[in-house]
C-alpha positions in Angstrom: 20.6 -2.5 -4.3 18.6 -0.1 -2.1 15.1 -1.0 -0.9 12.7 1.8 -0.5 9.1 1.9 0.5 6.3 4.2 -0.3 3.5 4.4 2.3 0.9 6.7 3.7 -2.7 6.6 4.8 -5.6 5.7 2.5 -6.3 8.2 -0.2 -3.0 10.0 0.0 -2.0 9.1 -3.6 0.7 6.5 -2.9 0.0 4.6 -6.1 0.2 7.8 -8.2 3.5 8.8 -6.6 4.8 5.3 -7.1 3.8 5.5 -10.8 5.9 8.7 -11.2 8.9 6.9 -9.7 8.2 4.1 -12.2 8.2 6.6 -15.1 11.6 7.7 -13.9 12.8 4.1 -14.5 12.5 2.7 -10.9 11.1 -0.8 -10.6 8.0 -0.6 -8.4 6.3 -3.5 -6.6 2.6 -2.6 -6.1 1.6 -4.6 -3.0 -2.1 -4.1 -3.4 -2.1 -5.4 -7.0 0.0 -8.4 -6.0 -2.1 -9.0 -2.9 -5.3 -9.1 -5.2 -3.5 -11.7 -7.4 -2.4 -13.8 -4.5 -5.8 -13.7 -2.8 -7.3 -15.4 -5.9 -4.5 -17.7 -6.8 -2.8 -18.9 -3.6 -4.8 -21.9 -2.1 -3.4 -21.3 1.4 -4.7 -17.7 1.4 -8.0 -18.7 -0.1 -8.6 -21.4 2.6 -7.6 -19.0 5.3 -9.8 -16.2 4.2 -12.8 -18.6 3.9 -12.0 -19.7 7.4 -12.0 -16.1 8.6 -15.0 -14.7 6.7 -17.0 -17.7 5.4 -17.5 -19.5 2.1 -19.4 -16.6 0.5 -16.3 -14.5 0.3 -15.5 -16.3 -3.0 -17.8 -16.9 -6.0 -16.6 -19.2 -8.7 -13.0 -18.6 -7.5 -13.3 -14.9 -7.6 -13.0 -12.8 -4.4 -16.1 -10.7 -3.5 -14.0 -7.6 -2.9 -17.0 -5.5 -1.7 -17.8 -8.1 1.1 -14.1 -8.3 2.1 -13.9 -4.5 2.2 -17.0 -4.4 4.4 -15.4 -6.9 6.8 -12.0 -5.1 6.8 -13.3 -1.6 7.3 -15.9 -2.3 9.8 -14.4 -5.1 12.0 -10.9 -4.5 13.3 -10.5 -8.2 14.5 -11.3 -9.4 10.9 -8.9 -6.9 9.4 -6.2 -8.1 11.8 -6.8 -11.7 10.9 -6.9 -11.0 7.1 -3.7 -9.0 7.3 -1.9 -11.8 9.2 -2.6 -14.1 6.3 -2.1 -11.8 3.3 0.8 -9.6 4.4 3.5 -12.3 5.0 2.6 -13.8 1.6 2.9 -10.5 -0.1 6.3 -9.8 1.6 7.6 -13.2 0.4 6.4 -12.4 -3.1 8.2 -9.0 -2.9 11.5 -10.7 -1.9 11.2 -13.0 -4.8 10.5 -10.1 -7.2 13.6 -8.2 -6.0 15.9 -11.0 -7.2 14.8 -10.2 -10.8 15.4 -6.5 -10.7 18.5 -4.6 -12.0 18.5 -1.1 -10.7 20.2 1.1 -8.1 17.1 1.0 -6.0 13.6 -0.6 -6.0 10.4 0.5 -4.4 7.6 -1.4 -2.6 4.3 0.6 -2.5 2.3 -0.5 0.6 -0.1 1.2 2.9 1.0 -1.0 5.9 4.8 -0.8 6.0 4.8 0.6 9.5 1.9 -1.5 10.8 3.4 -4.7 9.7 7.0 -3.8 10.8 8.3 -4.5 7.3 9.8 -0.9 7.2 12.6 -2.3 9.3 13.8 -4.3 6.3 14.0 -1.3 4.0 16.8 1.3 3.6 14.4 4.2 3.4 10.7 5.0 3.5 8.9 7.7 1.6 5.7 8.8 3.4 3.0 10.4 1.2 0.6 12.6 3.0 -2.4 14.7 2.0 -5.1 16.8 3.5 -8.5 15.2 4.4 -10.5 16.9 1.7 -8.1 15.6 -1.0 -8.2 12.1 0.5 -12.0 12.0 0.5 -12.1 13.3 -3.1 -9.7 10.6 -4.3 -11.5 7.8 -2.5 -14.9 8.8 -3.8 -13.6 9.0 -7.4 -11.5 5.8 -7.1 -13.9 3.5 -5.2 -17.3 5.0 -6.2 -18.3 5.5 -2.6 -20.0 8.3 -0.7 -18.0 10.9 1.2 -19.3 9.5 4.5 -18.0 6.0 3.6 -14.7 7.6 2.5 -14.4 9.3 5.9 -15.2 6.0 7.6 -12.4 4.3 5.7 -9.9 7.1 6.5 -10.8 7.0 10.2 -10.6 3.1 10.3 -6.8 3.4 9.6 -4.5 4.2 12.4 -1.5 5.5 10.3 1.3 6.2 12.7 5.0 6.5 12.1 6.9 4.4 14.7 9.4 6.3 16.9 12.2 4.0 15.8 11.6 4.6 12.1 14.7 6.1 10.4 15.6 7.4 6.9 12.1 8.8 6.2 11.3 11.3 3.4 8.0 13.1 3.1 5.9 14.0 0.1 3.0 16.3 0.4 0.3 15.4 -2.2 -2.4 18.0 -2.2 -3.2 17.4 -5.9 -1.0 20.0 -7.5 1.5 18.5 -9.9 3.7 21.6 -9.9 4.3 20.9 -6.1 4.4 17.1 -6.3 6.9 16.5 -9.1 9.8 18.4 -7.7 9.5 16.5 -4.4 9.7 13.2 -6.2 12.6 14.2 -8.4 14.6 15.4 -5.4 14.1 12.1 -3.6 14.9 10.1 -6.7 18.1 12.0 -7.2 19.1 11.4 -3.6 18.4 7.7 -3.8 20.3 7.3 -7.1 23.4 8.9 -5.4 23.3 6.5 -2.4 
């Protein structure tokens, strides 16, 4: 079974693209959704996050996502510590998830495949990109934030493709379905033939 990743900067539409692959019958592991679950259910993660950010990050067992977002997007050292706790747990969860899949290929959707180095364990990576205007528009709509905050979040990410990354496909998502869908179908066909 081939292992593919979908990645890209914040607001590029990775999750939407992954959803199209899922509609084509491809099993998709959504790392953000699983991370949110693990952050509220895994006691090791909970204890570690409290140690990094303080007791007030949880209220009645529920993560205060707004507080965590503020820490992550405004303090790179906190973001690094949180990532070092959450990402290995998510990757372990993904590996367990794979064992239950029956398909010619599976996809993990994750913003940080390159930053974590996990891309090295995949057969191929699909990079979703978009123009800044479309990214800002998506973030404002999705997160209910201002354009200035959306731009801060975009600029807080350092999305770079490592020079040793191989087997990369690109999808341009500028919000036009008639341009997006053929790109996805072409990649899907190639992966099914491998």
